C-alpha positions in Angstrom: -22.7 34.3 7.4 -21.3 35.6 4.4 -18.2 37.6 5.7 -17.0 33.8 7.0 -17.8 32.0 3.8 -15.8 34.8 1.9 -12.6 34.1 4.6 -12.7 30.0 4.1 -12.2 30.7 0.6 -9.5 33.1 1.0 -7.8 30.6 3.3 -8.3 28.3 0.6 -6.9 30.0 -2.1 -3.7 31.5 0.1 -2.8 27.8 1.2 -3.9 25.5 -1.3 -2.4 23.1 -2.6 -2.5 20.9 0.6 -1.3 17.5 1.8 -4.2 15.3 1.6 -3.8 12.1 3.0 -4.9 9.2 1.2 -5.8 5.3 1.9 -5.0 2.9 -0.2 -6.6 0.3 2.5 -8.2 -2.7 0.4 -11.0 -3.0 3.0 -13.0 -0.5 5.0 -15.8 -0.4 8.0 -18.4 -1.8 5.2 -16.8 -5.2 4.8 -17.2 -7.8 7.2 -13.6 -8.1 8.1 -12.2 -7.1 11.7 -9.6 -3.9 10.5 -6.7 -4.4 12.9 -3.2 -2.1 13.4 -0.1 -1.7 15.4 -2.6 -0.1 18.1 -5.2 -2.7 18.6 -4.0 -5.8 17.5 -2.5 -6.9 21.6 -6.2 -5.8 22.7 -8.2 -7.2 19.9 -7.0 -10.5 19.1 -5.0 -11.1 22.3 -6.7 -13.1 25.2 -9.2 -13.8 23.7 -12.1 -16.5 23.7 -12.5 -16.8 20.1 -10.0 -17.7 16.9 -8.7 -15.9 14.4 -8.3 -16.2 11.1 -5.9 -12.9 9.5 -4.6 -11.9 6.2 -1.8 -9.8 6.3 -2.0 -8.0 3.5 -0.1 -5.3 1.4 -2.6 -2.6 -1.1 0.2 -2.2 -3.8 0.5 -5.8 -4.0 -1.4 -7.4 -7.3 -2.4 -11.0 -6.1 -3.8 -8.9 -2.5 -5.7 -6.4 -4.6 -7.2 -10.0 -7.0 -8.0 -11.8 -3.4 -9.3 -9.3 -1.6 -13.5 -9.8 -3.4 -12.5 -13.6 -1.9 -11.7 -12.6 1.3 -14.6 -10.3 1.9 -16.6 -12.8 0.6 -15.3 -14.9 2.8 -15.6 -13.0 5.9 -19.0 -12.5 4.8 -19.9 -16.4 4.7 -18.5 -17.2 8.1 -19.7 -14.2 10.0 -22.4 -16.0 11.8 -19.2 -17.9 13.5 -18.1 -14.8 15.6 -19.4 -17.2 18.4 -16.1 -19.2 17.5 -13.9 -17.5 15.6 -13.5 -14.1 13.7 -11.5 -12.5 10.7 -9.5 -9.8 10.2 -6.8 -7.8 8.0 -4.1 -5.8 9.1 -2.3 -3.5 5.9 1.7 -3.9 5.7 1.9 -1.4 3.5 1.5 1.4 6.7 4.7 2.4 8.1 3.4 2.1 11.6 2.3 -1.5 10.5 6.1 -3.0 9.7 6.9 -3.4 13.7 3.6 -5.9 13.9 3.8 -7.6 10.6 7.8 -8.2 11.6 7.2 -9.6 14.8 4.6 -12.5 12.8 7.3 -13.0 10.3 5.2 -11.7 7.1 7.4 -11.8 4.4 5.2 -12.6 1.6 1.7 -11.3 0.9 -1.3 -12.1 1.3 -0.1 -14.5 4.4 -3.4 -15.6 6.2 -2.8 -16.9 9.6 -5.0 -19.1 11.6 -4.8 -18.2 15.9 -6.7 -20.4 18.7 -7.9 -18.5 21.4 -6.6 -16.6 24.0 -3.0 -15.7 22.7 -0.8 -14.1 23.4 3.1 -12.5 22.8 5.1 -15.6 20.9 2.7 -17.2 19.5 2.8 -17.6 15.8 -0.1 -19.1 14.8 -0.5 -21.4 12.1 0.5 -20.6 8.5 -2.2 -21.6 5.5 0.3 -20.6 2.6 -1.8 -19.3 0.7 -3.1 -22.5 -0.1 -6.8 -21.8 0.1 -7.8 -19.3 -2.5 -11.7 -19.7 -2.8 -14.2 -19.3 -0.2 -14.8 -23.2 0.6 -11.3 -24.0 0.5 -10.6 -21.0 3.6 -13.9 -22.3 5.1 -12.0 -26.0 4.7 -9.0 -25.0 6.1 -10.9 -23.0 9.4 -13.1 -26.2 10.3 -9.9 -28.4 10.1 -8.0 -26.1 12.2 -10.7 -25.5 14.9 -11.5 -29.3 15.3 -7.7 -30.0 15.5 -7.6 -27.2 18.0 -10.5 -28.4 19.9 -9.2 -31.7 20.1 -5.8 -30.4 21.4 -7.2 -28.8 24.2 -7.1 -25.4 22.6 -10.0 -24.4 22.2 -12.3 -22.2 24.7 -15.3 -23.5 26.6 -17.3 -20.8 24.3 -16.9 -22.5 21.2 -19.1 -24.5 19.7 -18.8 -28.0 19.9 -17.3 -29.6 16.6 -16.1 -33.1 18.2 -17.5 -36.3 17.1 -20.9 -37.1 19.6 -21.3 -40.7 20.7 -24.5 -40.1 22.5 -28.1 -40.3 22.4 -30.3 -36.9 22.0 -31.5 -37.6 25.6 -27.2 -37.6 26.4 -27.7 -34.5 24.4 -30.2 -32.9 26.4 -28.7 -33.3 30.0 -26.0 -31.2 28.8 -28.1 -28.6 27.4 -28.2 -24.6 28.8 -32.1 -23.8 29.9 -32.1 -22.0 27.2 -31.7 -25.0 24.7 -35.6 -25.4 22.6 -33.7 -27.8 19.7 -31.5 -30.5 20.2 -29.8 -31.7 16.4 -27.9 -34.7 15.6 -26.5 -34.5 12.4 -25.9 -37.6 11.2 -23.5 -38.4 8.4 -19.9 -40.1 7.2 -16.7 -38.8 8.5 -15.4 -37.6 5.0 -18.2 -35.0 5.0 -17.8 -33.5 8.5 -17.0 -30.6 7.4 -20.3 -29.8 6.1 -21.7 -30.5 9.5 -19.2 -28.8 11.2 -20.2 -25.6 8.9 -23.3 -26.2 10.1 -23.8 -26.4 13.5 -21.0 -23.0 13.3 -23.5 -21.4 11.5 -26.1 -21.8 14.2 -24.0 -22.1 17.0 -25.1 -17.9 17.7 -28.8 -19.0 18.7 -29.0 -19.4 21.9 -32.5 -21.5 21.4 -30.2 -24.2 19.2 -27.6 -26.7 20.3 -26.3 -29.2 17.5 -23.5 -31.8 17.5 -22.4 -34.3 14.4 -22.6 -37.8 14.7 -20.2 -40.2 12.5 -22.0 -43.3 10.8 -20.1 -46.5 9.4 -20.9 -49.2 6.8 -22.6 -51.8 7.8 -24.0 -55.0 6.1 -22.9 -54.0 2.9 -24.4 -50.2 2.9 -24.7 -46.9 4.5 -27.0 -45.4 6.7 -28.8 -42.7 5.5 -27.4 -39.3 6.4 -29.7 -37.6 8.2 -31.0 -34.9 10.7 -32.0 -35.8 13.8 -34.3 -33.4 15.8 -35.8 -32.9 19.1 -37.7 -30.2 21.4 -38.1 -30.1 25.1 -41.4 -31.3 24.5 -39.6 -34.8 23.9 -40.8 -34.9 19.7 -38.5 -36.3 17.8 -38.5 -36.6 14.3 -35.9 -38.0 11.8 -35.3 -35.5 8.2 -33.3 -37.6 5.6 -30.6 -35.2 3.8 -30.7 -35.5 0.3 -29.7 -32.6 -0.1 -26.5 -32.4 2.0 -24.7 -29.4 1.3 -24.4 -26.7 3.9 -26.2 -24.1 2.9 -29.2 -26.5 2.3 -28.8 -27.9 5.5 -28.8 -24.6 7.5 -31.9 -23.2 5.7 -33.7 -26.1 6.5 -33.2 -26.1 10.1 -33.9 -22.6 9.8 -36.8 -23.0 8.6 -37.8 -25.3 10.9 -37.1 -23.6 14.1 -38.0 -20.1 12.8 -34.9 -18.3 13.0 -33.2 -15.5 11.1 -29.8 -13.9 10.6 -31.5 -10.5 12.1 -31.8 -12.4 15.6 -28.5 -13.2 15.6 -26.5 -10.3 18.1 -24.0 -9.2 15.0 -26.0 -9.8 12.6 -24.8 -9.0 9.1 -25.4 -9.9 5.2 -23.8 -13.9 6.4 -24.0 -16.7 3.6 -24.2 -13.9 0.9 -22.9 -16.3 -2.6 -23.4 -14.9 -5.6 -21.0 -13.0 -7.7 -18.2 -10.9 -6.6 -17.7 -7.6 -6.2 -14.6 -5.3 -5.8 -15.0 -3.2 -3.3 -14.3 0.9 -3.7 -11.6 2.9 -1.8 -11.9 5.8 -3.7 -10.9 7.7 -0.3 -8.5 10.9 -0.7 -6.2 11.8 -3.2 -2.5 12.2 -2.6 -1.2 14.8 -1.8 1.2 17.1 -4.0 4.7 17.6 -3.4 6.9 20.6 -3.5 10.6 20.0 -4.0 13.5 21.5 -7.0 16.1 19.0 -8.3 19.5 18.5 -7.0 22.3 17.5 -9.7 23.7 14.0 -9.9 26.6 13.1 -8.8 28.7 12.4 -11.8 32.0 11.3 -10.6 30.2 8.6 -8.0 28.3 7.1 -11.2 31.5 6.8 -13.2 29.8 9.7 -16.1 32.6 11.7 -17.8 30.4 14.0 -18.9 28.9 17.1 -16.8 25.9 18.2 -19.0 22.5 19.0 -17.4 19.6 16.7 -17.4 16.1 16.9 -18.6 15.7 17.4 -14.7 16.5 21.4 -15.1 14.3 21.5 -18.2 10.3 22.1 -18.7 10.1 19.2 -21.4 8.5 16.0 -20.3 7.8 13.5 -22.8 4.6 10.7 -22.9 7.4 7.9 -22.5 8.9 9.9 -19.5 11.2 8.4 -17.1 11.0 10.3 -13.6 13.2 10.1 -10.6 10.7 10.2 -8.3 9.2 6.8 -8.5 12.9 5.4 -9.0 13.3 6.9 -5.6 10.1 6.1 -3.8 10.4 2.7 -5.3 13.8 2.3 -3.2 12.7 3.8 -0.5 10.4 1.3 0.3 12.2 -1.5 -0.8 14.5 -0.5 2.2 12.3 0.3 4.7 9.3 -2.0 4.4 10.2 -4.8 2.1 13.5 -5.4 4.0 13.0 -4.0 7.3 9.8 -6.1 8.0 12.4 -9.1 8.3 12.4 -10.4 11.3 16.0 -12.2 11.0 17.9 -11.8 7.4 20.8 -14.4 7.5 22.2 -16.9 4.3 21.2 -16.6 1.0 18.8 -14.0 1.7 21.8 -11.6 3.3 23.9 -12.6 0.5 20.7 -11.3 -1.5 20.8 -7.9 0.1 24.2 -7.3 -0.1 24.2 -8.3 -4.2 21.0 -6.3 -4.7 22.8 -3.1 -2.8 26.0 -3.6 -4.4 24.1 -2.9 -8.0 22.0 0.5 -6.3 25.6 2.1 -5.8 26.9 0.9 -8.7 23.9 2.0 -11.0 21.7 3.8 -9.7 21.1 6.9 -11.3 20.6 8.0 -7.8 20.8 11.7 -6.9 23.9 12.0 -4.1 22.3 12.9 -1.3 20.5 9.5 -2.1 23.7 7.7 -3.4 25.2 8.6 -0.1 22.7 7.0 1.6 22.7 3.8 -0.4 26.4 3.8 0.0 26.4 4.1 4.2 23.2 1.5 4.2 25.7 -0.9 2.7 28.6 -1.2 4.3 26.0 -0.8 7.6 25.0 -4.5 6.0 28.7 -5.5 4.6 29.6 -5.5 8.5 27.0 -6.3 10.3 28.3 -10.1 9.8 26.6 -13.3 9.1 23.2 -11.9 10.5 21.0 -9.3 10.2 18.6 -8.3 12.4 15.5 -6.8 11.2 14.7 -4.0 13.8 18.7 -3.3 13.8 18.7 -2.6 10.1 15.4 -0.4 10.7 17.4 1.5 13.7 20.3 2.5 11.0 17.9 3.3 8.0 16.3 5.9 10.5 19.6 7.0 12.1 21.4 8.0 8.0 18.5 9.7 7.5 20.0 13.6 7.4 22.8 12.5 8.4 26.4 14.0 6.9 24.4 14.7 3.4 22.7 11.2 3.2 18.7 11.3 2.3 16.4 9.0 1.2 13.1 10.2 0.9 10.3 8.1 2.4 7.6 9.2 0.0 7.1 11.4 -2.8 4.3 11.3 -4.9 4.2 9.1 -7.9 4.3 10.5 -11.3 4.5 8.5 -14.0 3.6 5.7 -11.9 0.6 7.5 -10.1 -2.6 5.0 -10.9 -6.1 5.8 -11.1 -6.5 5.1 -7.8 -3.9 4.7 -4.2 -3.8 1.0 -4.9 -2.8 0.9 -8.9 0.9 1.0 -9.9 3.2 2.8 -7.5 5.6 0.1 -6.0 4.9 -2.3 -8.5 5.3 -0.5 -11.2 7.6 1.8 -9.3 10.4 -1.0 -8.8 9.8 -2.2 -12.8 11.0 1.0 -13.9 14.4 1.0 -11.4 15.4 -2.8 -12.4 14.9 -1.5 -16.2 16.7 1.7 -15.3 19.9 -0.4 -13.5 20.0 -2.8 -16.4 20.6 0.5 -19.0 23.1 2.1 -16.9 25.0 -0.7 -15.7 25.7 -1.1 -20.0 26.1 2.6 -20.5 28.7 2.9 -17.5 30.5 -0.3 -17.5 29.5 -2.4 -20.0 32.2 -1.8 -23.0 35.3 -2.7 -19.6 36.4 -6.3 -19.8 35.8 -7.0 -16.0 31.9 -6.1 -16.9 29.9 -9.2 -15.7 26.5 -9.0 -17.5 24.6 -11.5 -15.6 25.7 -9.6 -12.5 22.6 -6.9 -12.8 19.7 -9.3 -13.1 21.2 -11.8 -10.9 20.8 -8.9 -8.1 17.7 -8.0 -9.0 16.6 -12.0 -9.2 18.1 -11.8 -5.1 15.6 -9.0 -4.8 12.6 -10.2 -5.8 13.2 -13.7 -4.4 13.7 -13.0 -0.8 12.0 -9.3 -0.1 9.9 -9.3 -2.8 6.7 -9.9 -1.0 4.4 -10.1 -2.9 4.6 -14.5 -3.4 2.6 -14.5 -6.5 4.5 -11.9 -8.5 7.5 -13.5 -6.6 7.2 -16.5 -7.8 6.0 -15.9 -11.8 9.5 -13.8 -11.8 11.8 -16.5 -10.2 9.9 -19.1 -12.5 10.7 -17.0 -15.9 14.1 -15.8 -14.4 14.9 -20.5 -14.2 13.7 -20.7 -17.6 16.4 -18.8 -19.0 17.7 -15.9 -17.8 21.6 -17.4 -17.1 21.5 -19.0 -20.9 19.9 -16.1 -22.1 22.7 -13.3 -20.8 26.1 -13.4 -22.1 26.8 -10.0 -23.4 26.1 -6.6 -22.1 23.0 -5.7 -23.7 21.5 -9.0 -22.9 20.2 -8.4 -19.6 18.7 -4.8 -21.0 16.8 -7.0 -23.9 16.1 -10.3 -20.9 14.8 -7.9 -18.9 12.5 -6.3 -21.6 11.1 -9.3 -22.4 10.4 -10.6 -19.3 8.6 -7.3 -18.3 5.9 -7.6 -21.5 5.6 -11.1 -20.8 4.3 -10.2 -17.3 2.1 -7.4 -18.9 1.0 -10.4 -21.0 -0.1 -12.9 -18.3 -1.9 -10.3 -16.2 -4.0 -8.3 -18.6 -8.1 -8.3 -17.7 -6.5 -9.0 -14.2 -8.7 -7.8 -11.0 -4.5 -6.0 -10.3 -4.7 -4.6 -13.4 -5.4 -0.6 -13.6 -8.7 0.0 -15.8 -7.4 3.8 -17.0 -3.5 2.0 -17.9 -4.2 -1.2 -19.3 -1.7 -3.2 -19.9 0.2 -3.2 -23.2 3.3 -4.4 -24.8 6.2 -1.7 -24.2 7.2 0.3 -26.4 3.9 0.7 -28.2 3.7 2.6 -31.5 3.1 5.6 -30.8 6.4 5.3 -28.4 8.7 4.5 -30.7 7.2 3.5 -34.5 10.8 2.2 -35.7 10.7 -0.8 -33.0 8.4 -2.7 -34.5 8.1 -4.9 -37.7 4.6 -5.0 -38.5 1.7 -5.2 -36.3 2.9 -8.3 -33.8 6.7 -8.2 -34.1 9.8 -6.1 -32.2 13.0 -4.5 -33.7 14.6 -5.6 -30.9 18.0 -3.4 -32.4 15.7 -0.7 -31.9 13.7 -1.3 -28.5 17.5 -1.9 -27.3 18.8 1.4 -28.1 15.3 2.9 -27.8 15.1 1.7 -23.9 18.6 3.5 -23.9 17.7 6.4 -24.5 14.5 7.0 -22.1 16.3 4.9 -19.2 19.9 6.7 -19.2 21.4 8.8 -16.6 20.8 12.6 -19.0 16.9 11.1 -19.5 15.2 11.3 -16.5 13.2 13.7 -15.3 13.5 15.5 -11.7 10.0 17.0 -11.5 8.4 16.2 -8.2 11.6 15.2 -6.4 12.0 16.5 -2.7 14.8 19.0 -1.9 17.0 17.8 0.6 18.2 19.9 3.4 22.0 19.1 2.7 24.8 20.7 0.5 25.1 19.3 -3.1 27.8 17.0 -3.3 30.2 18.8 -6.0 30.3 17.4 -9.4 34.0 17.1 -11.6 33.6 20.5 -12.6 33.2 22.1 -10.2 35.7 20.3 -8.2 38.8 21.0 -10.5 37.6 24.7 -9.8 37.8 24.7 -5.9 41.2 22.5 -6.6 41.8 26.0 -8.6 41.1 28.3 -6.0 43.0 26.6 -3.5 45.9 26.8 -5.7 45.4 30.3 -6.4 45.3 30.7 -2.5 48.2 28.9 -1.7 50.4 31.3 -4.4 48.9 34.4 -2.8 48.8 34.6 1.2 47.2 38.1 1.1 44.5 36.8 -1.5 43.7 34.4 0.8 42.7 36.7 3.7 40.6 38.8 1.4 39.0 36.1 -0.1 38.2 34.9 3.6 36.8 38.3 4.9 35.0 38.6 1.8 33.2 34.8 3.0 32.5 36.3 6.2 30.9 39.6 4.6 28.8 36.6 2.6 27.5 34.6 5.3 26.0 38.0 6.9 24.4 38.4 3.5 23.0 35.2 3.5 21.2 35.9 6.0 19.9 39.2 5.9 18.7 38.8 2.1 17.5 36.6 -0.6 19.6 34.0 -1.8 19.8 31.8 -5.3 21.0 28.4 -5.7 20.5 26.6 -9.1 18.0 29.5 -10.6 15.5 28.4 -7.1 15.0 30.8 -4.5 15.9 30.4 -0.8 14.7 32.1 2.5 15.7 32.7 5.8 13.4 33.2 8.9 13.7 36.9 8.0 11.7 36.7 4.7 9.5 33.8 6.1 8.2 35.9 8.7 7.8 38.9 6.7 5.7 36.8 4.1 3.3 35.6 7.3 3.5 39.6 8.7 2.3 40.5 4.8 -0.2 37.7 4.3 -2.5 38.4 8.1 -2.2 42.4 6.5 -3.6 41.5 3.1 -6.3 39.7 4.8 -7.4 42.0 6.6 -7.2 45.0 4.7 -9.3 42.7 2.1 -11.8 41.6 5.1 -12.4 45.2 5.5 -13.1 46.1 2.4 -15.6 43.7 1.9 -16.9 44.5 5.4 -17.6 47.9 3.7 -19.5 46.8 0.4 -21.4 45.0 2.5 -22.2 48.1 5.0 -22.3 49.8 1.8 -24.9 47.7 0.2 -27.4 47.2 3.4 -27.1 51.7 3.2 -28.1 52.1 0.0 -30.6 49.4 0.3 -32.5 50.9 3.4 -32.3 53.9 1.6 -34.2 52.8 -1.9 -37.0 50.7 0.3 -37.8 54.1 2.3 -38.5 55.6 -0.9 -40.3 54.1 -2.4 -42.5 53.0 0.8 -43.1 56.5 2.4 -45.4 58.7 0.5 -44.5 62.3 -1.1 -46.2 65.4 0.7 -48.3 66.2 -2.4 -50.1 62.6 -1.8 -50.2 63.0 1.8 -51.9 66.0 1.7 -54.5 64.9 -1.3 -55.0 61.8 1.4 -55.8 63.7 4.2 -58.5 65.6 1.8 -62.3 65.5 2.4 -63.1 64.8 -1.1 -59.5 63.0 -1.9 -58.5 66.6 -4.3 -57.6 70.2 -3.4 
């Protein structure tokens, strides 16, 4: 057992850190909702007798995080209705679920869809458009949907009957199955039909009870008292006046009268919960750490005239450091999810996509393979015509990966935007970082040129947020903020930087203390005094000129850190200085053909040498397959040696222990002779 334990520890030491899976899902199996995904959606939802109400959400969406406790409480509140309708969730932030979310045209989060029974492919359901924001609103909307579908003969025979009843108790008994022991008619006004319907749904899972709703009308200048009419198989009838006409009161009264409890239901769980809403904790597994070495930014493509190294090649990381990995993650998610999840992109949305890609290609301080990827993607969209198919866009994104030096990393662990839990910060933080980097680098690159349009970067950002940023609540707020003064505020180059900075601080102020706020990273006005003391005048006022200089400093191309970025298996694109050196070498070869032949022979020798020896690129070690095989062999040998030594130590320890015990257990010869003497003495 000790040997196995030692082996386990040894393996952990040799292979740590390993990649750990992470789940940022807002719901888990302890919640009273059905977790759906691309693998089970069709088998569970299609062709079923019950209806469905499903939330399509995104785990990073701030509004989804705030809405999750409400949806959980709603699932708990209507758990007893499973005989007619079930509550589900789909996480559209998961890569595998993107085709499913595209199929149902989920372009904003959260999106709530209601489906009738026995749906099949092509049935898109009914959207609630986020009008229902509380448990009561959701219940009302769901009941209205069920009544409407049942009235239109689009329900199921397994549903409870929610249509108005016109007959008497005798008529109700004639349609009652043999299991029914109690018949109930709820008499109330038409405007109160939802209370009756919800009560019928609450008790619809008990086979011993049959309930219907009967409308009353005004007669004689007054109204008939809302009431319950109950009857049993023995013919005993009773009329109960309803003083408290809430759903919970009526349900509780009938359950008490008929001796019912929630444990009798086949799907028993805490239903009709109520009380304070609580947020669930999804602290599953921490995200794995990725390796990788930085590549040099392509100075030519970004129109920078310098060839100076970035902070990527230093160990300096400041408290307010901006990381390239956060920008690449945000751009990758925007392209792979936000855009690709659209079924069809056309009109204003297609124009917005082209503008955004154009600004990314022009001004994003991207590594050469990433820039190459975005350039090719922009060309594809530009040549797609008036309509772009979402699936074709996704296929192109896949086909461009690792093709002719173009790479867009799918995901790298966040650094500057890492939250205390996977659901916090992440993509929204990365997107803000990208937007700031765009506005700053646009000014640094082209701001002094006559043709520069200072509104262009913000217009592209606004277009993306309007048509593709899928957190609908956030998008609407940004659009309102933009419509208020963006076009009038931005007149010169620096205005775009300052407008976005002010807008970001407005958002921080608005959502401070919100459910979506990371408790370990509370919202504050940026930059705080600890980062930029000169940016403040007193305790409550910014000095904009100092803020502008500060933003240009931290978001500039040369200030970005490449810590955590993945290395690319592509040939690095040479910068301007390297291209000049290459051109000089070419001219030398043209002037001296014999030298060119010698250079060719030397390259061949270098190629052979590279296959057999360790190579160094930009100060980073690179290994061939022989090296890796040798490392594996040495690792195996070292493991065997260590285990052998460990076993020898154990064996020697056991032998010493045995000798020690035997030495004290067996008496000496003198003692034995004394014991054998009749008197005990010699």
